[in-house]
C-alpha positions in Angstrom: -15.5 -22.4 7.1 -17.9 -19.5 6.3 -18.6 -19.0 2.6 -16.3 -16.3 1.3 -18.3 -13.1 0.5 -16.5 -11.6 -2.5 -17.6 -8.2 -3.8 -18.1 -7.5 -7.5 -16.3 -4.3 -8.5 -13.4 -3.0 -10.6 -9.9 -3.7 -9.3 -9.3 0.1 -9.0 -12.6 1.7 -7.9 -11.4 5.3 -8.4 -14.2 7.7 -7.7 -16.4 8.9 -10.5 -18.4 11.2 -8.2 -15.6 12.5 -5.9 -16.4 15.9 -4.5 -14.1 18.4 -6.3 -12.7 21.5 -4.8 -14.1 24.8 -6.0 -12.6 25.6 -9.4 -10.9 22.3 -9.9 -13.5 20.7 -12.2 -11.7 21.8 -15.3 -8.1 21.3 -14.2 -6.4 18.5 -16.1 -9.7 17.5 -17.8 -9.3 14.0 -19.1 -5.9 13.1 -17.6 -7.1 13.6 -14.0 -10.7 12.4 -14.4 -10.1 9.3 -12.3 -8.7 11.3 -9.3 -10.5 12.4 -6.2 -10.3 16.0 -4.9 -7.0 15.8 -3.0 -5.4 13.6 -5.6 -6.2 16.2 -8.2 -4.7 19.0 -6.1 -1.4 17.1 -5.9 -1.4 15.9 -9.5 -2.0 19.4 -10.9 0.5 21.3 -8.7 3.1 23.2 -10.6 6.8 22.0 -10.8 8.7 22.1 -7.6 9.3 19.9 -4.5 6.1 18.0 -3.6 5.7 15.3 -0.9 2.7 13.0 -1.1 2.2 11.4 2.3 -0.2 8.5 1.4 -1.4 5.5 3.4 -1.8 2.2 1.6 -4.8 2.1 -0.8 -5.1 5.9 -1.1 -3.8 5.8 -4.7 -0.3 7.2 -4.5 1.1 5.3 -7.6 -2.1 6.0 -9.5 -1.7 9.7 -8.6 2.1 9.8 -9.3 1.6 8.5 -12.8 -1.1 11.0 -13.6 1.1 13.8 -12.2 3.9 12.9 -14.6 1.4 12.8 -17.5 -0.2 16.1 -16.5 3.2 17.9 -16.3 4.2 16.6 -19.7 0.9 16.9 -21.6 -0.6 20.0 -19.9 2.4 22.1 -18.7 4.8 21.2 -21.6 7.6 19.6 -19.6 9.7 17.5 -22.1 9.2 13.8 -21.6 12.9 13.1 -22.1 13.7 15.2 -19.0 11.6 13.0 -16.7 13.0 10.3 -14.5 10.5 8.1 -12.6 11.9 5.7 -10.0 9.9 2.9 -8.3 10.9 0.5 -5.5 10.4 -2.7 -7.4 10.2 -4.1 -10.9 6.5 -4.6 -10.4 6.0 -0.9 -9.7 8.2 0.2 -12.6 6.3 -2.1 -15.0 3.0 -0.7 -13.8 4.2 2.9 -14.3 5.5 2.2 -17.8 2.2 0.6 -18.7 0.0 3.4 -17.4 2.1 6.2 -18.8 1.9 4.4 -22.2 -1.9 4.4 -22.0 -2.0 8.1 -21.0 0.7 9.6 -23.2 1.0 6.9 -26.0 4.2 7.3 -28.0 5.5 10.2 -25.9 5.8 7.9 -22.9 8.7 6.1 -24.6 10.9 9.2 -23.9 10.3 9.0 -20.1 13.0 7.2 -18.2 11.4 4.7 -15.8 13.7 2.8 -13.4 13.6 0.7 -10.2 15.8 1.1 -7.2 17.8 -2.1 -8.2 18.9 -0.4 -11.4 21.2 1.8 -9.4 23.1 -1.1 -7.6 26.7 -2.1 -8.2 25.5 -5.1 -10.2 23.8 -2.6 -12.6 26.7 -0.1 -12.6 26.4 0.7 -16.3 22.7 1.5 -16.0 23.3 3.4 -12.8 26.1 5.5 -14.3 24.0 6.4 -17.3 21.1 7.5 -15.2 23.2 9.6 -12.9 25.2 11.2 -15.7 22.1 12.3 -17.7 21.9 16.0 -16.9 18.6 16.4 -18.8 16.8 14.2 -16.2 15.9 17.3 -14.2 12.3 16.3 -13.3 12.4 13.5 -10.7 9.4 11.4 -9.5 9.9 8.8 -6.7 7.4 6.1 -5.8 7.7 4.6 -2.3 10.3 7.1 -1.0 10.4 5.5 2.5 11.8 2.3 1.0 14.6 4.1 -0.9 18.1 3.2 0.3 19.9 6.2 1.7 22.8 5.6 -0.7 20.4 5.9 -3.7 18.8 9.0 -2.2 22.1 10.7 -2.0 22.9 9.8 -5.6 19.7 11.1 -7.0 19.5 14.3 -4.8 23.2 15.3 -4.8 22.9 18.2 -7.3 19.3 19.2 -6.7 18.7 22.5 -4.9 15.8 23.2 -2.5 13.5 24.4 -5.3 14.2 21.4 -7.6 11.3 19.7 -9.3 11.0 16.5 -7.3 7.8 14.7 -6.5 8.0 11.9 -3.9 5.2 9.7 -2.6 5.1 7.1 0.1 3.9 6.0 3.5 6.4 6.1 6.4 4.3 3.5 8.3 4.7 1.0 5.5 8.5 1.0 5.7 9.5 -2.3 7.3 12.6 -0.9 9.1 13.5 0.1 12.6 13.4 3.8 13.3 12.4 6.5 11.0 12.9 5.8 7.2 16.1 7.7 6.4 15.2 8.8 2.9 11.8 10.2 3.9 13.3 12.2 6.8 16.1 13.5 4.5 13.6 14.7 1.9 11.7 16.7 4.6 15.0 18.3 5.6 16.4 19.0 2.2 13.1 20.3 0.8 11.8 22.0 3.8 9.6 24.3 1.7 8.0 21.4 -0.2 4.3 21.4 -0.7 2.9 18.5 1.3 -0.3 16.6 0.5 -1.8 14.0 2.7 -4.1 11.5 1.0 -6.8 10.2 3.5 -9.4 8.4 1.3 -8.8 4.7 1.0 -10.0 3.2 -2.3 -8.8 -0.3 -1.8 -9.8 -2.2 1.3 -13.1 -3.0 3.0 -13.9 -0.9 6.0 -13.4 -3.7 8.5 -9.9 -4.3 7.2 -9.1 -0.6 7.1 -10.2 -0.1 10.7 -8.3 -3.1 11.9 -5.0 -2.0 10.2 -5.4 1.5 11.7 -5.8 0.1 15.2 -2.7 -2.0 14.8 -0.4 0.8 13.6 -1.8 3.6 15.7 0.4 3.1 18.8 3.6 3.4 16.8 2.5 5.5 13.8 5.2 7.7 12.2 2.4 10.0 10.9 0.8 11.8 13.9 -2.8 12.7 13.5 -3.3 10.3 10.5 -6.9 9.8 9.6 -7.8 7.3 6.8 -11.4 7.2 5.6 -12.9 4.2 3.8 -14.3 5.0 0.4 -16.2 1.8 0.2 -19.5 1.4 2.0 -19.1 0.4 5.7 -21.3 -2.7 5.3 -19.6 -3.9 2.1 -17.8 -7.2 2.4 -17.4 -9.2 5.6 -15.3 -9.1 8.7 -11.8 -10.5 9.0 -12.0 -14.3 9.1 -10.2 -15.7 12.2 -9.5 -19.4 12.1 -8.7 -21.0 15.5 -6.8 -24.2 14.4 -6.5 -27.3 16.5 -3.0 -27.9 15.3 -0.7 -27.0 12.4 -2.2 -29.8 10.2 -5.7 -28.3 10.8 -4.3 -24.9 9.8 -2.9 -26.3 6.6 -6.2 -27.9 5.8 -8.0 -24.6 6.3 -5.6 -22.8 3.9 -6.0 -25.6 1.3 -9.8 -25.5 1.6 -10.0 -21.7 1.4 -7.7 -21.6 -1.7 -9.7 -24.3 -3.4 -13.0 -22.6 -2.7 -11.8 -19.2 -3.9 -10.5 -20.7 -7.1 -14.0 -22.3 -7.6 -15.4 -18.8 -7.3 -13.2 -17.5 -10.0 -10.4 -16.0 -8.0 -7.1 -16.6 -9.7 -4.3 -18.1 -7.5 -2.2 -15.0 -8.2 -4.8 -12.9 -6.5 -4.5 -14.9 -3.2 -1.6 -14.0 -0.9 -1.0 -16.7 1.7 1.6 -15.2 4.2 3.3 -17.4 6.7 5.8 -20.2 7.3 7.2 -21.6 4.0 4.9 -19.3 2.1 5.0 -15.7 0.9 6.7 -13.2 3.3 5.2 -9.8 4.2 8.0 -8.1 2.3 7.2 -10.0 -0.8 3.5 -9.2 -0.5 4.2 -5.5 0.1 4.7 -4.9 -3.7 1.3 -6.4 -4.6 -2.4 -6.0 -4.3 -4.6 -9.1 -3.8 -8.3 -9.9 -3.7 -7.6 -12.1 -0.6 -4.9 -12.0 2.0 -4.5 -14.9 4.5 -2.0 -14.6 7.3 -1.1 -18.0 8.8 0.8 -18.9 12.0 -0.3 -15.8 13.9 0.8 -17.2 17.2 2.1 -15.5 20.3 5.7 -16.5 19.3 5.5 -15.8 15.6 3.8 -12.3 16.0 4.9 -10.8 19.3 3.9 -7.3 20.4 6.8 -5.5 18.8 7.0 -2.5 16.5 8.4 -4.7 13.7 5.5 -7.2 14.0 3.0 -4.4 14.1 4.3 -2.9 10.9 4.3 -6.2 9.2 0.6 -6.9 10.2 -0.3 -3.3 9.1 1.3 -3.8 5.7 -0.1 -7.3 5.2 -3.7 -6.3 5.9 -3.4 -3.2 3.6 -2.8 -5.4 0.6 -6.3 -6.8 0.3 -9.1 -5.6 -1.9 -11.7 -8.0 -0.7 -11.1 -10.4 2.1 -8.6 -10.9 4.9 -8.1 -14.0 7.1 -5.8 -14.8 10.0 -5.2 -18.2 11.4 -3.3 -19.6 14.4 -3.0 -22.3 17.0 -3.4 -21.5 20.6 -4.6 -18.1 21.8 -3.0 -16.2 18.9 -0.8 -13.1 18.6 -1.3 -10.4 21.2 -1.6 -7.9 18.3 -5.0 -9.3 17.5 -6.2 -8.2 21.0 -5.7 -4.6 19.8 -8.3 -5.1 17.1 -12.0 -4.7 18.0 -13.5 -8.2 18.4 -16.5 -7.2 16.3 -14.2 -6.9 13.3 -13.5 -10.6 13.3 -15.6 -13.5 12.1 -14.3 -16.4 14.3 -14.6 -20.0 13.2 -12.8 -23.4 13.8 -11.9 -24.4 17.4 -13.2 -21.2 18.9 -12.5 -21.0 22.6 -15.5 -20.5 24.8 -15.1 -17.8 27.5 -17.3 -17.8 30.5 -18.5 -14.6 32.0 -19.1 -16.0 35.5 -19.1 -19.1 37.6 -20.8 -22.1 36.1 -24.3 -22.7 37.6 -25.2 -26.2 38.9 -27.5 -28.1 36.5 -30.1 -30.8 37.4 -29.7 -34.1 35.6 
């Protein structure tokens, strides 16, 4: 196994030297310092419907939090009138934590909830949130993952000019067909200001290019262009382990995990996705230094839209390294990725370019 080549950098390398748009250098000074040009445009927009179409790693949650803080601190919107809804408990906890850092005591007046708070099991919480008329400023993280039932609950009494900010990536929604809530938002708020984030701050260039090649044939965002913020030569290619059998694959995962932990990578920062391990849906809520996809066989990862989206989402979770492993020839999806982006090792098959020449003994 090649030695893992970890990079040394902050977990969230938000640009300190991002080119600002003309006249934007003084907008939201302090609160928006960590945003690049397009993020700052979105965060500082006035109240009203706003859709942030953001691929993984472009900082949609980071931006959404700072938009809430900007509207409260700079434009004077009462914190008690803000409702922020996230897809998961992990996302909600992060939003609460970052709002607390930015707004201090005032953040306690902001209502932060997760999608599950509106389920039948949490009927009391759901009824309270729906019945609060003062929660007129709505912010939604991961809109494409929102159940349509919840979308209707939250949007039922909001007019086309309501102050609603929604962020998300349609391609990251692990569902068949168009994500219903995302489509409904575009129809209900047809005059919404739309911002596309195209600068990826998370993944190494090789991983970003690979994930783009995987999703391109079925992308729900025509004309999407995602640019790597990190230097093109930073990090290494995607490690591709050709296992002799399942036991060989298990040994690879164990050796890789052990070596990474020796290098100081916490086990919680390593996502091993595959049979009897973490699922792609579970990994979708996190960000990891290393992502390893196991069992990437022809049978396990066929050339289907569902499998493409899962591979796209899984690759997008890594900040440093990505590995794929399989027995046999591997998933046909891997054939859509440029070979030069892989660093093959293990029982690598040898391909011959022509007939074997006779050799003298």
